[in-house]
C-alpha angles and dihedrals in degrees: 000000000000094000096061124107118252115273092248092059093047092050091047091053092050092048091048090056093055117102117248116274117262119246112265095012110126102168117049091168114075099205091049090055091049092051092046094050091045093052093047090049092049092050093049091047092050091051092050093048092046091050091049091051093049092048091049094055098037 
């Protein structure tokens, strides 16, 4: 336990081993992309439903 490198050095070594990011690729983590798209879709859907409700009662 006491002979390990500090966490910062271990993270830096892992990041250095990663290949360079591809041009135009914004999400390299699949689940993050899924969550982002799901949240955007939910917000748009809530706005459309809310607008429909307001227009129905106006």
